N, C-alpha and C positions, 0 to 999 in steps of 0.2 A: 769671554768667547769659548764656545764649545768646539773642540777640534777632534776630528776622527783621523787617527793615524793608521795607515797601512804600511807596515814595515817598522813598527814602533820598537821592536826588540833589536833592530840593527844599530850599527855604530853611529849613524847620523840620527836615527829615530830616538835613541836613548838620550842623546844630548839635547835634542829638541824638546823632549818631554820635560826634562829638568828645567830648561829655560821657561817654557810655557807655564809650568806649575809654579815656579818662583814668581811669575807675573800675576798669578791668581787665576789662570785659565783652567778650564775643565777639559781634561784630555782622556779620550778613549783610545786604547792601543790594541789593534787587532793582531792576533797571533795564531799561528797554525799549530805549533808544537806546545804541549802542556808545560814543558819546562821553561818556556819563555815568559810565562805569567809572572813569575817572581822578578824577573829582570824588568819587566814593564812596571810593576808595582814600585820597585825600588827607585825608578826614575820619576815617580809622581803621577803616573797615569793609571787609569782603570783598565785592566785587561779584559778582552772579550775574544772568544774563539771565533775564528773565521778562516775560510780557505778560498783563495782566489780561483783555484782550479775546480773544486767540486761545488762550491756555492753558486747559486743562481744570482742573477741581477736582483731579483726580488728579495732573496736572502740578505744580500749585502745592503740593499736599500733599507731594510728593516733595522739592521744594525746601525746605519748612519742616521736614521730619523732623529730629528731634534738637534742635530749639530749645525754649526755655522760654517764650517769649512772642512775640507778633506786634504790631507797631505799624503802623497804616495811616494814612498822611498823604498818600496819592496824590490827585490830582485832575485834572480835565480842563482847568482853568485857562482858562475862556472859549473853549474850542474848539468850542462849539456844543452844542445840546441832545442830539444823538445821542451824542457823546463823553461828555457828562456822565452820561447814562444808563448807558453802557457801563463807565465807570471809577468814578465816584462811587457809582453805584447797583449795577448787576449785578456790577461788579468787587469791590465790598465784599462782596456776598453770596457770591461765589466764594471770597474770602479767608477768610471766616468758616467756610464749609463745609470748606475745605481744612484750616484749623486744627483743626477737630473731627476730621477724618479722620486727621490727623497726631498726634492725642493731645495737642494744645497747648490748655491751658485759658485762659491769660492773654492778653487781647486789648485793646489800647488804640487807640481810634479818635479821630482829629482830625476834628471835625465843624464845624458852623457855628452861630454865635450867632443866635438867633431874630430879633433886631432888626437884624441886620447890614445897614447901609446902606439900610434900608427907605424912608427919606425921599428917596432920590436918584432914584427913578423909573427904575431900571436896565432895565426891560423884561421881555419874556417869557422870554428866556434865563436871566436872573437868577432869576426866580420859579420856573422849572423847576429850576434848581440848588437852590434852597431846599427845594422839595418833595422832590427826590431825596435830599438830605441827611437830611431828616426820616425818610423811608422807610428809609434805611440805618440810622439810629439805632434805629428800631423793630425791624429785622431782627436787629441785634446784641443788643439788649436781650432779645429773646425766644429767643436761641440756646442758652441753657443754659451759655454760657461764663462765665469769670470776667472780666467786662468793666469798662472805664472809658471813658466818652465825654467828651472834652474839647471844649468849645465856646469857642474864643477870640474875643475882640473884634476890632476892626479892627487887623490885623497891621501892625507897623512894624519897621524895622531898628534901633531903638534898642539901646544896649549892654546895658540891663537892670541894675538895681541890686538884684535879688532881692526886691523888694517888690511884692506883688500884691493883688488882690481875687479871691477864689476861693470859690465856693459854688454851691449848687444853683440859686440865682437871685441875680444881681448886676446892677447898672446897666451898660448898654452903654458901652463906652469903648475906648480903644486898649490894645494889649498888644504888647510886644516879642516877636519870634520867639524870642529868647533865653529869655524867661520861659516860653513854651510848651514849649520843649525841656527846660528845667529841671524843669517840672512833670511832664512825661512820665517823665523819668529818675527822679524821686522816686516817682511812682506805680508804676512797674515794680518798684521794690524795696520797696514797702510792700504786702504781700499782703492786709492787712486792708482796704485801700482797694479796694472792688470793688462792682459793681452800683450805680454812681453816675454821674450826669451832672453835670459840673462846668463852670460858666461861669467864664471866666478873663479878667481885665484887669489892667493895671498898677494898683497901689494902695498901701495903707499897711502891709500886714502882711507880715512875713518869710515867704518861701515855705515854709520848713520848718515854721513854726508853723501856716500855713494847711493844710498836708497833715495835720498831727497833729490839727487840729480836725476836718477832714473824716473822718478815720478814726474819730473818736469818734462820728460821726453815722451810720456804716454799721451 
């Protein structure tokens, strides 16, 4: 499988590239900053320059051409409301439109858990981020693509033991970035898992079993 990653230099993206490359897949990792190319290479992906803000839909489609799937895990990461709108919001919309233009139907989006840190009182920027992520989910879900939206819980750098809670609605909790990457890897290679929003935390169920159960619900 040829996978085009947007956000490949991020903490989830790097882990996903390693898993996909070990599986024998061909990964292209889009990056904005020149220094990210080495990070992407080290994870087993081919780096390619791209910019969700300045590139057009046609530019992105040209980069995506020939791939089988797109994974979007990019984010503004607290850079302010304007950047959140440009990357998490409009950037996602550009990527979806580009995938359609390039003839790619499979699209996996890393989104946000609805209850994410809501009790922390993180302010207007965080609330704007949550609204933007929800609007992005709606855009992808209405796109006509073969989509999966993953809403991880509170991300950690735990090693991951392959045990998760995954479903259309689960209780909020922590989730290892390893588990998020493992779930996306499995989702990409399970074509019957589609048109579904999955909330994901660490939990008691083997990940492969969780994916099989979700497939039966589609």
